[in-house]
Structure formats: C-alpha cells, structure tokens
Residue, then its C-alpha position, 0 to 999 in steps of 0.5 A: m156912906v152911900l151904902g150906912h143910908k142905903e142899908h142903915r137907914l142912916l137918913a141924915l146922909g141923904r142932906p151932904l149926898g144930895e149936896l154930892l149929887a147936885l156937884a156932879v149935876s152942876a159940872a156935867l151941865d157945865d161939861l156939857l151946856p156951852g155958856s150954862a152960866s148965863p141964865p137958864t133957858a131951860s129947868v134941869l129935870l133929874v130924874p131918879v132911878p127907882s128903887r123896886p118896891t119892895t126893897t123900897r118897903q124894906r128900907g122904909h125909904e127911896p134913897t136915890l129918891g130923896m137924893t135926887r129932890v135934895a140936889a134939884a134943891r140945891l141947883t135952885a138954890l144956885g140959880r140953876p132951875a132944877m126940878c126931881v121928876r120920878l118918871l120911872r117906875t119898875r117892872p114887877g120880876l126886877a131881880d136884886q142886882a146886888g152880886l151880880d156881874a156886868t152880863a146878869r145886870a145887863v140881862n136883869l135889868a132888859g127893859a126892867f123901866r118904864a115911864h109912869a103916864p101921868a108924871l109925863r103928860r104933866l111934864a108936857g103939859a108944863g110946856r117948858p124946856v127942859h134937861a134931863v138928867v138920870c140920877d143914880d147913888v152907884l154906878t156900879t158896870g153902868a147898865t142901871l143907867a143905860e136902862a134908865e136912858r133906854a125907857l127916857r128915850a123910848v118915850g122922846l126924852r132925851p137924856l143930856a147926862a146920867v150921874a151918881v154919887a159913887a162910882t165902883r171900881r171896874r174888876a177885871p173879868a178872872 
C-alpha cells in the first residue's frame, strides 16, 4: 500500500494509511503516557519526515505529509488533540535512500534535516505544551527517524516517540 501510494500516485490510499498511522501514534502514546485516557494536558504534535524537494516534485505529492495530516485529524476526532506541523526540512545534496544499506543511509542522512525556523517560532508562540511524535511512512534501518530526532533535539524539542506505517524486515549482513 505504501509503495502504491508513494510511487504510483494511488492517492486514495492516503486516508487508510493515515488511519494506520493514527493507530500507531495512539498506541505509542498509550504506552508512553500513563493515564493518557484522561483529558489531555498537551496537544500531540505530529512531525512528518520530509521528502527531498526533487522527489516531491517528481511524485507530485508528499506522501508522509498527507498521511500525517490524516492521522492528526483522526486523533483529534477521537478526543486526542493533534496537529501536523512541517517542522523539518532537508539539506541540499541529500541522496535517494533506495538501495542504500544501513551504513550508507546513516552517512547520507548525517545532518540531513534542520528545523524550519518560521514553523518553530509559530509553535513557540502558541505557548502550549506538546508531545512531539516523528512520523514516517516506512521504517527501514531507523536512520531517518534518528536524524529527525537529532534535528528536533538540536532546537530543544524532545520527541516522545517515532512511528511509521510499515517496517521492512531487517536483513542480516551477507
């Protein structure tokens, strides 16, 4: 489903994938926040992992952003206030991750993300507590989520969790 949505423009899959992402976020919050069934004291801030701008132009959409927006709406409808905020941007020169092994992915992603200052200022200006959750479509090696967490921590935002809609099987080195 993720591949069809991302690479074959099966845009109708964005809604069910976003619903699955909402389930993953909800499960993470239930595990990490004791008493999360009571009225929330903080909003859930869903931070989608950004695609490279060239990839977004080629695809004609940004799949993870769309799924994350659906997840935020679903969580809010279920009584867990959530918002999708595009806090992260990619650096120029970032290579496509497809086909890279774990080591090459980590090297490629080193310093790949930075927080978008205007979005960060808007968030800070709201003055509300948030539980940040990094969202991605597929967990492969964990390098992307680790880099997203690093970029958010660099600006003082400590993610509570990282979630993905799907995960690949870990392959043992040859």
